[in-house]
C-alpha positions as CSV (number, residue, x, y, z in Angstrom):
1,M,39.0,6.0,-35.9
2,E,41.9,8.5,-36.3
3,K,41.9,8.1,-40.1
4,K,38.1,8.7,-40.1
5,N,38.6,11.8,-38.1
6,D,40.8,13.2,-40.8
7,N,37.8,13.6,-43.1
8,F,36.7,16.3,-40.8
9,M,38.2,19.7,-39.9
10,P,40.7,19.4,-37.1
11,V,39.2,19.7,-33.6
12,S,42.4,19.1,-31.6
13,R,46.1,19.6,-31.8
14,A,46.5,15.9,-32.5
15,D,44.2,16.3,-35.6
16,M,46.3,19.2,-36.8
17,E,49.5,17.1,-36.5
18,R,48.0,14.2,-38.4
19,Q,46.8,16.6,-41.2
20,G,50.2,18.3,-41.3
21,I,48.9,21.7,-40.1
22,D,51.3,23.7,-38.0
23,R,49.1,26.8,-37.7
24,L,45.4,27.2,-38.7
25,D,44.3,30.0,-40.9
26,F,40.9,30.2,-39.1
27,V,39.5,28.8,-35.9
28,Y,35.7,28.4,-36.1
29,I,33.9,28.6,-32.7
30,I,30.3,27.2,-32.9
31,G,27.5,26.8,-30.4
32,D,26.1,23.6,-32.0
33,A,27.7,20.2,-32.1
34,Y,30.1,19.8,-35.1
35,I,28.1,18.2,-37.8
36,D,29.7,18.1,-41.3
37,H,26.4,18.3,-43.2
38,P,25.4,21.0,-45.7
39,S,22.3,21.8,-43.6
40,F,24.6,23.4,-41.1
41,G,26.2,26.8,-41.8
42,P,29.6,26.1,-40.2
43,A,30.0,22.9,-42.3
44,I,29.4,24.9,-45.5
45,I,31.6,27.9,-44.5
46,S,34.5,25.6,-43.4
47,R,34.3,23.5,-46.6
48,V,34.2,26.6,-48.8
49,L,37.3,28.0,-47.1
50,Q,39.0,24.6,-47.4
51,S,38.2,24.6,-51.2
52,K,39.9,28.0,-51.4
53,G,43.1,26.6,-49.9
54,Y,42.6,27.8,-46.3
55,T,42.8,25.6,-43.2
56,V,40.0,25.7,-40.6
57,G,39.8,24.2,-37.2
58,I,36.5,23.7,-35.2
59,I,35.9,24.4,-31.6
60,S,32.4,23.2,-30.9
61,Q,30.5,24.2,-27.8
62,P,33.5,25.3,-25.8
63,D,33.6,25.9,-22.1
64,W,33.0,29.7,-22.0
65,H,33.7,30.2,-18.3
66,S,37.3,31.0,-19.1
67,P,39.4,31.7,-22.3
68,D,41.3,28.4,-21.9
69,D,39.2,26.3,-24.2
70,F,39.4,29.0,-26.9
71,R,43.2,28.4,-27.0
72,R,42.7,24.7,-27.8
73,L,43.8,25.0,-31.4
74,G,46.3,27.8,-31.0
75,K,46.4,31.3,-32.4
76,P,44.8,31.5,-35.9
77,R,46.7,33.2,-38.6
78,L,43.8,35.2,-40.1
79,G,41.0,35.2,-37.5
80,F,38.4,33.7,-35.4
81,L,35.0,32.8,-37.0
82,I,32.1,32.8,-34.5
83,S,28.5,31.5,-34.8
84,S,26.0,30.6,-32.1
85,G,24.6,27.8,-34.3
86,N,21.6,27.1,-36.5
87,I,19.2,29.2,-34.4
88,D,19.5,32.2,-32.1
89,S,20.8,31.1,-28.7
90,M,18.0,32.8,-26.9
91,V,15.3,31.1,-29.0
92,N,17.3,27.9,-28.5
93,H,17.1,28.3,-24.7
94,Y,13.7,29.9,-24.0
95,T,10.1,29.4,-24.8
96,V,7.9,32.3,-25.8
97,A,6.8,32.4,-22.1
98,K,10.5,33.0,-21.3
99,K,10.7,29.6,-19.6
100,R,14.0,27.6,-19.9
101,R,13.7,24.8,-22.4
102,T,14.8,21.3,-21.2
103,T,16.4,20.0,-24.4
104,D,18.7,21.2,-27.2
105,A,18.3,19.4,-30.5
106,Y,21.7,20.5,-31.7
107,T,23.7,18.9,-28.8
108,P,24.6,15.2,-28.3
109,G,21.9,13.5,-26.2
110,G,19.7,16.6,-26.5
111,E,21.5,18.0,-23.4
112,M,20.6,21.6,-22.5
113,G,23.2,24.1,-21.3
114,K,26.2,23.4,-23.6
115,R,26.2,27.0,-24.9
116,P,25.7,30.3,-23.1
117,D,22.8,32.8,-23.5
118,R,23.8,35.3,-26.2
119,A,26.4,32.9,-27.4
120,V,27.9,35.2,-30.1
121,I,28.7,37.9,-27.5
122,V,30.1,35.6,-25.0
123,Y,32.3,33.6,-27.5
124,A,33.6,36.8,-29.1
125,N,34.7,38.3,-25.8
126,R,36.3,35.0,-24.7
127,A,38.2,34.8,-28.0
128,R,39.4,38.3,-27.5
129,E,40.7,37.3,-24.1
130,A,42.4,34.3,-25.5
131,Y,44.4,36.1,-28.2
132,K,44.4,39.8,-28.3
133,G,44.8,41.4,-31.8
134,V,43.4,38.5,-33.7
135,P,40.5,39.5,-36.0
136,I,37.1,38.4,-34.8
137,L,34.5,37.7,-37.5
138,I,30.9,36.9,-36.4
139,G,28.2,35.4,-38.5
140,G,25.2,33.0,-38.6
141,I,21.6,33.6,-37.8
142,E,22.1,35.3,-34.4
143,A,24.6,37.8,-35.7
144,S,22.8,38.3,-39.0
145,L,19.4,39.2,-37.5
146,R,21.0,41.4,-34.8
147,R,23.2,43.5,-37.1
148,F,21.2,46.7,-36.5
149,A,20.0,48.2,-33.3
150,H,17.1,45.8,-32.6
151,Y,14.3,45.1,-30.1
152,D,15.2,42.2,-27.9
153,Y,12.2,40.3,-26.5
154,W,14.0,38.7,-23.6
155,D,15.3,42.0,-22.3
156,D,12.2,43.9,-23.5
157,R,14.3,46.7,-24.8
158,V,16.2,47.9,-27.8
159,R,19.8,46.6,-27.8
160,R,22.7,47.9,-29.8
161,S,24.0,46.2,-32.9
162,I,25.6,42.9,-31.8
163,L,28.9,44.3,-33.2
164,W,29.1,46.6,-30.2
165,D,28.3,44.1,-27.5
166,S,30.5,41.4,-29.0
167,G,33.4,43.7,-29.7
168,A,33.9,41.8,-33.0
169,D,35.7,43.4,-35.9
170,L,33.4,42.4,-38.7
171,L,29.9,40.9,-39.0
172,M,29.0,38.8,-42.0
173,Y,25.3,38.5,-42.6
174,G,23.1,36.4,-44.8
175,M,24.3,33.3,-46.6
176,G,28.0,33.6,-46.3
177,E,29.8,31.6,-49.0
178,R,30.6,34.6,-51.2
179,V,31.3,36.9,-48.3
180,I,33.7,34.6,-46.4
181,A,35.8,34.0,-49.6
182,E,36.2,37.8,-50.1
183,V,37.0,38.5,-46.5
184,A,39.5,35.7,-46.3
185,E,41.2,37.0,-49.5
186,A,41.4,40.5,-48.1
187,L,42.9,39.3,-44.8
188,D,45.3,36.9,-46.5
189,G,46.4,39.8,-48.7
190,G,47.5,41.7,-45.6
191,L,44.6,44.2,-45.4
192,P,44.0,45.2,-41.8
193,V,40.5,44.1,-40.7
194,E,39.6,47.7,-39.7
195,Q,40.0,48.6,-43.4
196,I,37.5,45.9,-44.6
197,T,34.6,48.3,-44.8
198,Y,33.3,47.7,-48.4
199,I,32.5,44.0,-48.9
200,P,28.8,43.3,-49.7
201,G,27.2,41.2,-46.9
202,T,29.3,42.7,-44.2
203,C,28.9,45.2,-41.4
204,C,31.6,47.1,-39.5
205,R,32.1,49.8,-36.9
206,V,33.7,53.1,-37.8
207,K,34.6,56.2,-35.8
208,D,33.7,58.6,-38.6
209,L,32.4,58.5,-42.2
210,D,35.3,60.0,-44.0
211,H,35.9,56.9,-46.1
212,I,32.3,55.7,-46.4
213,Y,30.5,56.6,-49.6
214,D,27.1,56.4,-51.2
215,Y,25.2,55.6,-48.0
216,K,21.8,56.3,-46.5
217,L,21.7,57.5,-42.9
218,I,19.0,55.9,-40.7
219,P,17.9,56.8,-37.2
220,G,20.6,55.9,-34.7
221,Y,20.6,53.7,-31.6
222,D,20.0,56.5,-29.2
223,E,16.9,57.6,-31.2
224,V,15.4,54.2,-31.9
225,S,15.8,53.1,-28.3
226,T,13.5,55.9,-27.1
227,D,11.3,56.8,-30.1
228,K,9.1,54.0,-31.5
229,K,8.2,55.9,-34.6
230,A,11.9,56.4,-35.3
231,Y,12.4,52.6,-34.7
232,C,9.7,52.0,-37.4
233,K,11.5,54.4,-39.8
234,A,14.8,52.6,-39.3
235,F,13.3,49.2,-39.7
236,M,11.6,50.1,-43.0
237,A,14.9,51.4,-44.4
238,Q,16.5,48.1,-43.5
239,Y,13.5,46.2,-45.0
240,R,13.5,48.1,-48.3
241,E,17.3,48.0,-48.9
242,Q,17.6,44.2,-48.4
243,D,18.6,43.6,-52.0
244,A,21.9,42.9,-53.7
245,I,21.1,44.8,-56.9
246,R,19.4,48.1,-55.9
247,G,20.0,48.0,-52.1
248,K,21.8,51.0,-50.5
249,R,24.6,51.0,-48.0
250,L,23.0,51.9,-44.6
251,V,24.7,53.8,-41.7
252,Q,23.2,53.8,-38.2
253,P,24.8,56.0,-35.6
254,H,25.7,54.3,-32.3
255,G,26.9,56.6,-29.6
256,D,30.1,58.3,-30.8
257,G,30.6,55.8,-33.7
258,Y,28.7,54.4,-36.7
259,L,27.4,51.1,-37.8
260,V,28.0,50.5,-41.6
261,V,25.9,47.9,-43.2
262,N,26.9,47.1,-46.8
263,P,24.2,45.9,-49.3
264,P,23.6,42.1,-49.3
265,A,25.9,39.8,-51.2
266,A,24.8,38.7,-54.6
267,P,22.7,35.5,-54.7
268,L,24.6,32.4,-55.8
269,S,24.1,31.2,-59.4
270,E,23.0,27.6,-60.1
271,A,26.6,26.7,-60.9
272,E,27.8,28.2,-57.6
273,M,25.1,26.5,-55.6
274,D,26.1,23.2,-57.2
275,E,29.7,23.8,-56.3
276,V,28.8,24.6,-52.7
277,Y,26.7,21.5,-52.2
278,G,29.2,19.3,-54.1
279,L,32.0,19.9,-51.6
280,P,33.2,16.7,-49.7
281,Y,30.9,16.8,-46.7
282,T,30.9,13.6,-44.6
283,R,27.2,14.3,-43.9
284,M,27.8,13.0,-40.3
285,P,28.4,14.3,-36.8
286,H,32.0,14.3,-35.7
287,P,32.9,10.7,-34.6
288,S,34.0,11.8,-31.2
289,Y,30.3,12.2,-30.2
290,K,28.9,9.1,-28.4
291,K,25.3,10.3,-28.1
292,H,22.7,10.8,-30.8
293,I,22.1,14.4,-31.9
294,P,18.4,14.9,-32.4
295,A,18.8,17.5,-35.2
296,M,20.1,14.7,-37.4
297,D,16.7,13.0,-37.5
298,E,15.2,15.5,-39.9
299,I,18.2,16.3,-42.1
300,E,20.3,13.1,-42.4
301,F,18.3,12.0,-45.5
302,S,17.0,15.3,-46.7
303,I,18.2,17.4,-49.7
304,T,18.3,21.2,-49.9
305,S,17.1,22.1,-53.4
306,C,16.6,25.9,-53.0
307,R,17.3,29.0,-50.9
308,G,15.5,32.2,-50.3
309,C,11.8,33.0,-49.9
310,F,9.4,35.5,-51.5
311,G,6.6,34.3,-49.3
312,A,6.4,37.6,-47.3
313,C,5.4,36.2,-43.9
314,S,5.7,39.1,-41.5
315,F,6.8,37.0,-38.6
316,C,9.6,35.2,-40.5
317,A,13.2,36.5,-40.7
318,L,14.2,34.5,-43.7
319,T,13.9,37.4,-46.1
320,F,16.2,39.4,-43.8
321,H,18.7,36.5,-43.8
322,Q,18.5,34.5,-47.1
323,G,16.7,37.2,-49.1
324,R,13.7,37.1,-51.4
325,V,15.5,35.9,-54.6
326,I,15.2,32.1,-55.1
327,Q,18.5,30.3,-55.6
328,T,18.4,26.7,-56.9
329,R,20.6,23.7,-57.6
330,S,20.6,21.9,-60.8
331,H,18.9,18.5,-61.2
332,S,22.2,16.8,-61.7
333,S,23.6,18.2,-58.5
334,I,20.5,17.1,-56.5
335,I,20.5,13.6,-58.1
336,S,24.2,13.2,-57.3
337,E,23.4,13.9,-53.7
338,A,20.5,11.5,-53.7
339,K,22.8,8.8,-55.0
340,L,25.1,9.5,-52.0
341,L,22.2,9.0,-49.7
342,I,21.3,5.7,-51.4
343,S,24.8,4.4,-50.8
344,H,24.6,5.4,-47.1
345,P,24.5,2.2,-44.9
346,G,21.6,3.6,-42.8
347,F,19.5,4.6,-45.8
348,K,16.2,2.6,-46.1
349,G,14.9,4.0,-49.3
350,Y,13.2,7.2,-48.1
351,I,14.3,10.7,-48.8
352,H,12.8,12.7,-46.0
353,D,12.6,16.1,-47.8
354,V,13.5,17.9,-51.0
355,G,13.1,21.6,-50.5
356,G,14.2,24.6,-48.6
357,P,12.5,27.5,-46.8
358,T,9.6,26.9,-49.1
359,A,9.8,23.6,-51.0
360,N,7.8,24.6,-54.1
361,F,9.8,27.7,-54.9
362,R,12.1,26.7,-57.8
363,Q,12.3,30.0,-59.7
364,P,12.3,33.8,-59.0
365,A,8.9,35.4,-58.3
366,C,9.3,37.3,-61.5
367,S,11.9,37.7,-64.2
368,G,12.4,41.4,-63.2
369,Q,14.1,40.4,-59.9
370,L,17.2,39.1,-61.6
371,K,17.7,42.4,-63.6
372,H,16.3,45.1,-61.3
373,G,16.2,43.5,-57.9
374,V,13.2,42.9,-55.6
375,C,10.6,45.6,-55.2
376,P,11.2,47.8,-52.1
377,D,7.5,48.4,-51.4
378,R,5.7,45.5,-53.0
379,Q,5.3,41.9,-51.7
380,C,5.4,39.0,-54.1
381,L,2.9,37.0,-52.2
382,G,1.3,38.1,-48.9
383,Y,-2.4,38.6,-48.4
384,K,-2.7,39.1,-52.2
385,P,-0.2,38.2,-54.9
386,C,1.7,40.7,-57.0
387,P,0.1,40.8,-60.5
388,N,3.5,40.2,-61.9
389,I,4.2,36.9,-60.1
390,Q,5.0,34.0,-62.4
391,V,3.8,30.7,-61.1
392,N,5.2,27.5,-62.5
393,H,5.8,24.1,-60.9
394,R,7.0,22.2,-63.9
395,D,10.6,22.1,-62.9
396,Y,9.9,20.9,-59.4
397,I,7.6,18.2,-60.7
398,K,10.2,17.0,-63.1
399,L,12.8,17.0,-60.3
400,L,10.6,14.9,-58.0
401,R,9.9,12.4,-60.8
402,E,13.6,12.0,-61.5
403,L,14.4,11.4,-57.9
404,R,11.7,8.8,-57.3
405,E,12.8,6.9,-60.4
406,L,16.3,6.3,-59.0
407,P,17.0,2.7,-58.1
408,G,16.9,2.3,-54.4
409,I,14.4,5.0,-53.8
410,K,11.1,3.9,-52.3
411,K,9.5,7.3,-51.5
412,V,10.5,11.0,-51.8
413,F,8.7,13.1,-49.2
414,V,8.1,16.9,-49.2
415,R,8.2,17.9,-45.6
416,S,9.8,21.4,-45.5
417,G,6.4,23.0,-46.1
418,I,4.8,24.4,-49.2
419,R,3.1,27.7,-49.9
420,Y,-0.4,26.5,-50.6
421,D,-1.3,30.0,-52.0
422,Y,1.4,29.7,-54.6
423,A,0.1,26.3,-55.6
424,M,-3.4,27.6,-55.8
425,Y,-2.3,30.4,-58.1
426,D,-1.0,27.8,-60.5
427,K,-3.5,27.4,-63.4
428,S,-2.7,23.7,-63.4
429,D,-3.3,21.4,-60.5
430,A,-0.5,19.1,-61.7
431,F,1.7,19.9,-58.8
432,L,-0.9,19.3,-56.1
433,R,-2.0,16.1,-57.8
434,E,1.6,14.9,-57.9
435,L,2.2,15.9,-54.3
436,V,-1.0,14.1,-53.0
437,E,-0.3,11.0,-55.1
438,H,3.4,10.5,-54.4
439,H,5.0,12.8,-51.8
440,I,3.0,12.9,-48.6
441,S,3.4,10.6,-45.6
442,G,-0.2,10.7,-44.6
443,R,-0.3,14.3,-43.5
444,L,0.6,17.5,-45.3
445,K,1.8,20.4,-43.1
446,V,0.6,23.8,-44.2
447,A,0.6,27.2,-42.4
448,P,-2.6,29.2,-42.7
449,E,-1.7,30.7,-39.3
450,H,-5.1,32.4,-38.7
451,V,-8.5,32.9,-40.4
452,D,-9.3,36.5,-39.5
453,D,-8.5,38.6,-42.5
454,R,-7.5,41.6,-40.4
455,V,-4.8,39.5,-38.8
456,L,-3.9,37.7,-42.0
457,K,-3.1,41.0,-43.7
458,L,-0.7,42.0,-40.9
459,M,0.9,38.5,-41.1
460,G,1.4,38.6,-44.8
461,K,-0.6,35.5,-45.2
462,P,-3.4,34.8,-47.8
463,S,-7.1,35.2,-47.1
464,R,-9.3,32.6,-45.3
465,E,-11.3,32.2,-48.5
466,L,-8.2,31.0,-50.4
467,Y,-7.3,28.5,-47.6
468,D,-10.8,27.2,-47.7
469,R,-10.6,26.6,-51.4
470,F,-7.2,24.8,-50.9
471,T,-8.6,22.5,-48.3
472,Q,-11.5,21.6,-50.6
473,K,-9.2,20.9,-53.5
474,Y,-6.8,18.9,-51.3
475,A,-9.8,16.8,-50.1
476,S,-11.1,16.3,-53.6
477,L,-7.7,15.2,-54.9
478,N,-7.4,12.7,-52.1
479,R,-10.8,11.2,-52.9
480,C,-10.0,11.0,-56.6
481,L,-6.7,9.3,-56.0
482,G,-8.1,6.9,-53.3
483,K,-5.9,8.4,-50.6
484,D,-6.6,8.9,-46.9
485,Q,-4.4,11.8,-46.1
486,Y,-4.9,14.8,-43.8
487,L,-3.8,18.4,-43.5
488,V,-1.9,19.6,-40.4
489,P,-2.4,23.3,-40.1
490,Y,0.0,25.5,-38.2
491,L,-1.9,28.2,-36.3
492,M,-0.7,31.2,-34.3
493,S,-2.1,33.1,-31.4
494,S,-1.4,36.6,-30.1
495,H,0.1,38.0,-33.3
496,P,0.0,41.8,-33.5
497,G,-3.6,42.7,-34.6
498,S,-5.1,39.7,-33.0
499,D,-7.5,40.6,-30.1
500,L,-9.8,38.2,-28.3
501,S,-12.5,38.6,-30.9
502,C,-10.1,37.4,-33.6
503,A,-9.0,34.5,-31.4
504,V,-12.6,33.5,-30.9
505,E,-13.2,33.6,-34.6
506,L,-10.3,31.3,-35.1
507,A,-11.7,28.9,-32.4
508,E,-15.1,28.9,-34.1
509,Y,-13.4,28.0,-37.4
510,I,-11.5,25.1,-35.8
511,H,-14.8,23.9,-34.3
512,K,-16.8,24.3,-37.5
513,T,-14.2,22.4,-39.6
514,G,-13.7,19.7,-37.0
515,Q,-10.0,20.2,-36.6
516,R,-8.0,19.3,-33.6
517,P,-4.7,21.1,-33.9
518,E,-1.9,19.3,-32.1
519,Q,0.7,22.0,-32.5
520,V,-0.1,25.7,-32.0
521,Q,2.3,28.6,-31.6
522,D,2.0,31.8,-29.5
523,F,3.7,34.6,-31.5
524,Y,7.4,34.7,-30.7
525,P,9.0,38.2,-31.3
526,T,12.4,37.3,-32.7
527,P,14.9,39.9,-34.0
528,G,14.7,41.2,-37.5
529,T,11.0,40.6,-38.4
530,L,8.3,42.9,-39.4
531,S,5.9,41.4,-36.8
532,T,8.5,42.1,-34.0
533,C,8.6,45.7,-35.1
534,M,4.8,45.8,-34.8
535,Y,5.0,44.1,-31.4
536,H,7.5,46.5,-30.0
537,T,6.1,49.7,-31.4
538,G,2.4,49.2,-31.7
539,F,2.6,50.4,-35.3
540,D,2.5,48.8,-38.7
541,P,5.8,50.4,-40.0
542,R,4.6,50.2,-43.6
543,T,1.6,52.5,-43.0
544,M,2.3,53.8,-39.5
545,E,-1.3,52.8,-38.5
546,K,-1.7,51.7,-34.9
547,V,-1.9,48.0,-34.3
548,Y,-3.3,46.2,-31.3
549,V,-0.7,44.1,-29.6
550,P,-1.6,41.5,-27.0
551,K,1.1,41.6,-24.4
552,D,-0.8,40.8,-21.2
553,R,0.2,37.3,-20.0
554,Q,-3.4,36.3,-19.1
555,E,-4.7,37.4,-22.5
556,K,-2.0,35.5,-24.3
557,E,-2.8,32.4,-22.4
558,M,-6.5,32.8,-23.3
559,Q,-5.8,33.3,-27.0
560,R,-3.7,30.1,-27.0
561,A,-6.3,28.2,-25.0
562,L,-9.0,29.0,-27.5
563,M,-7.0,27.2,-30.3
564,Q,-7.1,24.0,-28.2
565,Y,-10.4,24.6,-26.4
566,F,-11.2,20.9,-26.7
567,M,-8.4,19.8,-24.4
568,P,-9.5,19.5,-20.8
569,Q,-6.5,21.5,-19.5
570,Y,-7.4,24.5,-21.6
571,R,-11.2,24.6,-21.1
572,E,-11.2,26.9,-18.1
573,K,-9.0,29.4,-19.8
574,A,-11.2,29.2,-22.9
575,R,-14.3,29.9,-20.8
576,Q,-12.6,32.9,-19.3
577,A,-11.7,34.2,-22.8
578,L,-15.3,33.7,-24.0
579,I,-16.7,35.6,-21.1
580,K,-14.2,38.4,-21.5
581,A,-15.0,38.6,-25.2
582,N,-18.8,38.7,-24.4
583,R,-19.3,35.4,-26.2
584,E,-21.0,33.4,-23.5
585,D,-23.2,32.0,-26.3
586,L,-20.3,29.7,-27.1
587,I,-20.4,28.2,-23.6
588,G,-22.8,25.4,-23.3
589,T,-23.8,22.0,-24.7
590,G,-25.2,23.1,-28.1
591,K,-23.7,22.1,-31.3
592,N,-22.1,25.5,-31.9
593,C,-20.7,25.7,-28.4
594,L,-16.9,25.4,-27.8
595,V,-16.8,24.5,-24.1
596,P,-19.4,23.3,-21.6
597,P,-20.3,25.4,-18.6
598,R,-18.6,24.8,-15.3
599,R,-20.2,21.8,-13.6
600,E,-21.6,23.9,-10.7
601,E,-23.3,26.2,-13.2
602,R,-25.1,23.4,-15.2
603,P,-28.9,23.6,-14.9
604,T,-30.9,20.6,-13.9
605,Q,-34.3,19.6,-15.4
606,N,-36.2,21.9,-12.9
607,G,-33.9,24.8,-13.8
608,K,-31.9,24.6,-10.5
609,S,-28.2,24.0,-10.4
610,K,-27.1,20.6,-9.2
611,A,-23.9,19.9,-7.3
612,K,-21.4,18.0,-9.4
613,K,-18.4,16.0,-8.5
614,P,-15.2,17.8,-8.8
615,R,-14.0,18.2,-12.4
616,G,-12.2,15.1,-13.6
617,E,-13.6,12.8,-11.0
618,K,-15.4,9.7,-12.4
619,K,-15.9,6.0,-11.8
620,G,-15.2,6.5,-8.1
621,I,-11.6,7.5,-8.6
622,P,-10.7,10.4,-6.3
623,R,-9.0,13.4,-7.9
624,K,-7.5,16.5,-6.5
625,K,-10.0,19.1,-5.3
626,H,-10.9,21.7,-7.9
627,V,-10.1,25.2,-6.5
628,K,-12.0,28.0,-8.2
């Protein structure tokens, strides 16, 4: 067991001694369990540093109630690295209704409570207590999406950049391989951390702007926390400059200091992606864990083939973190990883996924992105595609064919989701045919999100008409190929722009098409998204037009209930919604009706109401009384 542990980064002083390490260069504090798999940021960053000759120790899910656990591996030579984990700690802990979740997929046994709320802030402050004077470098999704002054849904207010509340010295945002290598080199060369103000993909705090050049000043924290139009202006500057080629350095005043956000780091080339994913990951949780970690179920036998997304969904923060430029691995790199999976003792012949944020993106949206950067005010996809978009699935088709021809492979699934609009814009249906014939496990997940075109435009999603054509093509291909496979649509309620009439239209569509969605989502305002800006301000920041925002708890519950009106537990809420929307015509027993009337309101043959048994009571089985 001890020898096996040495394939991992050290997690104890005993590990350090066995690996001949007297003092670590970096100590990495993470909110997830330590899983040495390239689907986890800490695994990638620690392996990249190791490949550059640095030593890294891991403190996973430390006891944050005192600084003692943060001293477990001693004082690092170059700095603490801190990440809350694969998702924001507040999203990890709370539902959209702000109720505490009961399980944590990134913790052994799914146990909740192994990390604090606002983990980056808490960990950084404890690390500072543990060893004063050691540089503290924060990163990961929580730090990345909170790098500017931002609206926080859980506090319902604008918070400062996380650099201020954490007291960290440097924030690394986006995908961090290139960034961490440059920061480590600067620190190792003796440069004080307060002088590292220039590296792309980093943010820092400064007292004055004497040594900051070529920047764009955006509305500061004091202004955006009180003026919603100023918040929109600041957000759009952040949104437009999110590009490594043409993006500008942004400066946002914070009290008597300044936040400096350098342009994003350059995307990785194919060779660099291959190098990162070819590092010697064990692809396993640390062997000290005795309980299963639920997050392993989806990623253990999955392969990341690409990064980035030009899909333009307003509610998704991927473009703010990974960027809009697609980065891909070579076929040989992916096939090498597949062969590793085949040799795994638990592998049963099924690759669970080959994809990324969007599985069928294997090239930039257009050739101009690589030379000039992404357009600041034009979306590649969205409600309507850019006329310059270049759609081609040939490379992805070839990759999937190569994988399924490998000895030992029974099936290669595509589960990370596809952009059906991008597939529909392809003049050839070869990809959809290939997908239906070989790469679906009975159900294909797609995300139309809504059907009302007013809402879809704000969401950055394609029109209802296009989704209808896709469902018809999907059904037709299944019939032609003799397959019995279904679509699983993801739908969202209460997105900015969606009033009750829009929600009713969505419910009517669900009824008309005979769908019974099992999973629906109430809009969740997470940091860094265009939709969250709309939610907080009531404006579309791109046009400054007012947007209706459903915030009332009762209305949000009604909108959600309408998506699952067919479930008994949601019928009463759906009735209330229909009455409030003046759509009582949809309450009844006719073929177009969504819900039946209340039992006490149902007419008898002579036109009079007839007393009914309490709702849910049948076959003589007593139930709880129904209280109106």
